[in-house]
A tleap script that builds the chain and sets N, CA, C and O, in Angstrom:
source leaprc.protein.ff14SB
mol = sequence {
  NMET PHE ARG LYS LEU ARG GLU LEU TYR ARG
  GLU TYR LYS PRO TYR VAL ARG VAL ASP LEU
  ILE MET TYR GLY VAL LEU ILE LEU ALA ILE
  ILE LEU TYR PHE ILE PHE ALA SER VAL PHE
  CGLY
}
set mol.1.N position { -7.788 9.781 1.165 }
set mol.1.CA position { -7.925 8.486 1.236 }
set mol.1.C position { -8.059 7.662 0.254 }
set mol.1.O position { -7.430 6.606 0.182 }
set mol.2.N position { -8.903 8.068 -0.611 }
set mol.2.CA position { -8.939 7.646 -2.015 }
set mol.2.C position { -7.755 6.951 -3.054 }
set mol.2.O position { -7.687 5.939 -3.752 }
set mol.3.N position { -6.608 8.451 -2.632 }
set mol.3.CA position { -5.370 8.737 -3.512 }
set mol.3.C position { -4.685 7.634 -2.731 }
set mol.3.O position { -4.227 6.794 -3.505 }
set mol.4.N position { -4.443 7.333 -1.348 }
set mol.4.CA position { -3.851 6.335 -0.878 }
set mol.4.C position { -4.520 4.708 -1.518 }
set mol.4.O position { -3.951 3.868 -2.216 }
set mol.5.N position { -5.365 4.712 -1.177 }
set mol.5.CA position { -6.255 3.395 -1.527 }
set mol.5.C position { -5.579 3.028 -3.090 }
set mol.5.O position { -5.059 1.943 -3.349 }
set mol.6.N position { -5.721 4.318 -4.185 }
set mol.6.CA position { -5.430 3.780 -5.533 }
set mol.6.C position { -3.774 3.628 -5.298 }
set mol.6.O position { -3.183 2.977 -6.160 }
set mol.7.N position { -3.122 4.084 -4.388 }
set mol.7.CA position { -1.465 3.954 -4.971 }
set mol.7.C position { -1.336 2.534 -4.211 }
set mol.7.O position { -0.397 1.822 -4.569 }
set mol.8.N position { -2.277 2.010 -3.096 }
set mol.8.CA position { -2.062 0.628 -2.379 }
set mol.8.C position { -2.025 -0.482 -3.762 }
set mol.8.O position { -1.249 -1.356 -4.148 }
set mol.9.N position { -3.675 0.257 -4.373 }
set mol.9.CA position { -3.958 -0.993 -5.510 }
set mol.9.C position { -2.857 -0.866 -6.508 }
set mol.9.O position { -2.410 -1.964 -6.843 }
set mol.10.N position { -2.285 0.174 -7.087 }
set mol.10.CA position { -1.576 0.103 -8.097 }
set mol.10.C position { -0.087 -0.556 -7.478 }
set mol.10.O position { 0.713 -0.960 -8.322 }
set mol.11.N position { 0.274 -0.662 -6.061 }
set mol.11.CA position { 1.492 -1.541 -5.837 }
set mol.11.C position { 1.008 -2.680 -6.120 }
set mol.11.O position { 1.415 -3.369 -7.056 }
set mol.12.N position { -0.018 -3.035 -5.249 }
set mol.12.CA position { -0.445 -4.342 -5.575 }
set mol.12.C position { -1.220 -5.178 -6.586 }
set mol.12.O position { -1.674 -6.316 -6.468 }
set mol.13.N position { -1.259 -4.317 -7.621 }
set mol.13.CA position { -2.025 -5.351 -8.646 }
set mol.13.C position { -1.490 -6.103 -9.516 }
set mol.13.O position { -2.099 -6.321 -10.563 }
set mol.14.N position { -0.035 -6.754 -9.241 }
set mol.14.CA position { 0.603 -8.052 -9.908 }
set mol.14.C position { 0.346 -8.596 -9.138 }
set mol.14.O position { -0.360 -9.461 -9.657 }
set mol.15.N position { 0.392 -8.860 -7.760 }
set mol.15.CA position { 0.083 -9.950 -6.469 }
set mol.15.C position { -1.084 -9.843 -6.801 }
set mol.15.O position { -1.247 -10.830 -7.519 }
set mol.16.N position { -2.186 -9.207 -6.756 }
set mol.16.CA position { -3.899 -9.464 -7.059 }
set mol.16.C position { -3.770 -10.422 -8.508 }
set mol.16.O position { -4.392 -11.483 -8.569 }
set mol.17.N position { -3.171 -10.095 -9.313 }
set mol.17.CA position { -3.520 -10.779 -10.653 }
set mol.17.C position { -3.096 -12.275 -10.358 }
set mol.17.O position { -3.883 -13.220 -10.288 }
set mol.18.N position { -1.764 -12.335 -10.201 }
set mol.18.CA position { -1.132 -13.892 -9.745 }
set mol.18.C position { -2.346 -14.500 -8.898 }
set mol.18.O position { -3.086 -15.379 -9.338 }
set mol.19.N position { -2.434 -14.057 -7.921 }
set mol.19.CA position { -3.408 -14.747 -6.608 }
set mol.19.C position { -4.910 -14.812 -7.681 }
set mol.19.O position { -5.297 -15.980 -7.722 }
set mol.20.N position { -5.503 -14.191 -8.237 }
set mol.20.CA position { -6.646 -14.554 -9.059 }
set mol.20.C position { -6.108 -15.782 -10.202 }
set mol.20.O position { -6.711 -16.837 -10.399 }
set mol.21.N position { -4.937 -15.397 -10.830 }
set mol.21.CA position { -5.178 -16.821 -11.920 }
set mol.21.C position { -4.563 -18.008 -11.215 }
set mol.21.O position { -4.748 -19.149 -11.641 }
set mol.22.N position { -3.738 -17.723 -9.998 }
set mol.22.CA position { -3.888 -19.374 -8.950 }
set mol.22.C position { -5.703 -19.678 -8.477 }
set mol.22.O position { -5.805 -20.893 -8.304 }
set mol.23.N position { -6.197 -19.428 -8.389 }
set mol.23.CA position { -7.333 -19.462 -7.845 }
set mol.23.C position { -7.856 -19.863 -9.123 }
set mol.23.O position { -7.741 -21.086 -9.198 }
set mol.24.N position { -8.287 -19.470 -9.982 }
set mol.24.CA position { -8.842 -19.966 -11.255 }
set mol.24.C position { -8.173 -21.244 -11.955 }
set mol.24.O position { -8.779 -21.853 -12.837 }
set mol.25.N position { -6.748 -21.667 -11.471 }
set mol.25.CA position { -6.073 -22.882 -11.673 }
set mol.25.C position { -6.981 -24.044 -10.786 }
set mol.25.O position { -7.556 -25.086 -11.099 }
set mol.26.N position { -6.845 -23.496 -9.867 }
set mol.26.CA position { -7.523 -24.247 -8.601 }
set mol.26.C position { -8.518 -24.991 -8.802 }
set mol.26.O position { -8.767 -26.187 -8.648 }
set mol.27.N position { -9.329 -23.631 -9.363 }
set mol.27.CA position { -10.836 -24.015 -9.034 }
set mol.27.C position { -10.725 -25.308 -10.530 }
set mol.27.O position { -10.943 -26.515 -10.433 }
set mol.28.N position { -10.317 -24.521 -11.834 }
set mol.28.CA position { -10.414 -25.578 -12.834 }
set mol.28.C position { -9.673 -26.966 -12.796 }
set mol.28.O position { -9.965 -27.801 -13.652 }
set mol.29.N position { -8.756 -27.237 -11.870 }
set mol.29.CA position { -8.417 -28.692 -11.521 }
set mol.29.C position { -9.576 -29.203 -10.679 }
set mol.29.O position { -10.198 -30.224 -10.976 }
set mol.30.N position { -9.846 -28.433 -9.592 }
set mol.30.CA position { -11.091 -29.101 -8.612 }
set mol.30.C position { -12.245 -29.700 -10.174 }
set mol.30.O position { -12.631 -30.863 -10.293 }
set mol.31.N position { -12.500 -28.831 -10.940 }
set mol.31.CA position { -13.581 -29.420 -11.533 }
set mol.31.C position { -13.743 -30.068 -12.713 }
set mol.31.O position { -14.781 -30.424 -13.269 }
set mol.32.N position { -12.175 -30.226 -13.160 }
set mol.32.CA position { -11.673 -31.345 -14.121 }
set mol.32.C position { -11.508 -32.608 -13.146 }
set mol.32.O position { -11.715 -33.702 -13.670 }
set mol.33.N position { -11.225 -32.588 -12.046 }
set mol.33.CA position { -11.243 -33.420 -11.229 }
set mol.33.C position { -12.611 -34.232 -11.032 }
set mol.33.O position { -12.671 -35.428 -11.318 }
set mol.34.N position { -13.576 -33.601 -10.587 }
set mol.34.CA position { -14.938 -34.403 -10.389 }
set mol.34.C position { -15.469 -34.447 -11.737 }
set mol.34.O position { -16.494 -35.128 -11.786 }
set mol.35.N position { -15.123 -33.961 -12.823 }
set mol.35.CA position { -15.535 -34.650 -14.033 }
set mol.35.C position { -15.120 -36.022 -14.443 }
set mol.35.O position { -15.765 -36.945 -14.942 }
set mol.36.N position { -13.827 -35.905 -14.088 }
set mol.36.CA position { -12.760 -37.457 -14.537 }
set mol.36.C position { -13.297 -38.511 -13.299 }
set mol.36.O position { -13.231 -39.717 -13.540 }
set mol.37.N position { -13.810 -38.077 -12.017 }
set mol.37.CA position { -14.060 -38.921 -11.430 }
set mol.37.C position { -15.544 -39.949 -11.559 }
set mol.37.O position { -15.685 -41.163 -11.414 }
set mol.38.N position { -16.540 -38.835 -11.899 }
set mol.38.CA position { -17.472 -39.046 -12.701 }
set mol.38.C position { -17.494 -39.694 -13.828 }
set mol.38.O position { -18.418 -40.480 -14.036 }
set mol.39.N position { -16.490 -39.499 -14.772 }
set mol.39.CA position { -16.416 -40.443 -15.861 }
set mol.39.C position { -15.818 -41.823 -15.862 }
set mol.39.O position { -16.213 -42.807 -16.488 }
set mol.40.N position { -14.879 -41.724 -15.115 }
set mol.40.CA position { -14.009 -43.042 -14.737 }
set mol.40.C position { -14.587 -43.693 -13.894 }
set mol.40.O position { -14.852 -44.883 -14.062 }
set mol.41.N position { -14.890 -43.026 -12.826 }
set mol.41.CA position { -15.606 -43.761 -11.655 }
set mol.41.C position { -16.596 -44.528 -11.809 }
set mol.41.O position { -17.111 -45.075 -10.834 }
savepdb mol mol.pdb
quit
């Protein structure tokens, strides 16, 4: 069971990393947007 999970994790690790980077960039963009809206709005 755990060996299978580990193989799946090793197989999908790059995709998971790309997803995390994309979500981080998205959250950063939203935060920056709110900062700019509050400063210049």
